[in-house]
N, C-alpha and C positions, 0 to 999 in steps of 0.2 A: 384300477381308479389311481387319477392323478396323472395319467397318461395324456400328450396332445401329439399327434402327428409321429408316434413312436417315440419322444422323447419325454423322460420326466419333468414333470413341471417343475420341480426344483432347480434342474438345469437352466429351464427358461426363465426363471426368476435371476438365478445367478449371473446369466450371462447378460441379462439386461442390469443389472447392478454393475457389471464389470465396464459394458459399454458406456452408461451414464459418468462412471466415475472417472474413466479416461478421458472422455469429452471436457468434463469438468476440471480435469488437471491441465489439459490443452489451452482451454479458455485462461484459467490462470497463471499460467506460464506465459502466454501471450501479453496479459494485461501487467505483468511484473518485470517484463524483460526491459532493458535500457532503451531509451530513444533513440533510435537510429535515422529518424524521419531528417534531423539536422535543425528541427525546430528546438530553440530554448526551452528546457523545463523549468516553469514557474516557481517549482517545490524546491530546486536546486539549490543548496545551502552555501551561500558566499557571504562573505564580511558584510556586503552592503545589504544583502535579504537579512542578515541576522540582524545589524540594527535598526532597518526598518520594522521588523517584528518585535525587537525590544521596545523600540517607541511607540509603536503602536499598542504593545500592553501597558506601557505606561501611562498612555492617553486613556486608556479605558479603565486604569486604576486596578488592573489585575496585579501589580507589583508597586512597590512604595518606593519613595525616592532613593533611599539607601540601597534598596535592590538593585533598582536602575542604572545606578551610579557603579556598583560593585560589576554589575554585567556589562555595563558598558566599557569601563576600563579593561575587561578581560576581553572583549573582543576587538579593542583598539591597541593593544599591545603588540608588539613585532617581537 
């Protein structure tokens, strides 16, 4: 009992899980590799992007004035 075409059902399930895992890893790796298309990644951190994010957070009220000033000073130091 539990045989299908000469293979034990456990092996079929194990092989199916292995194939699904490999496919999932390939998809994950593809999505998390560097941007090689030459298009600028909008999520890239640069001082300008960091300042824009800081200003946006301050405008939304997520941080207060003293925190805004402290972080802005850190970002603009050389």
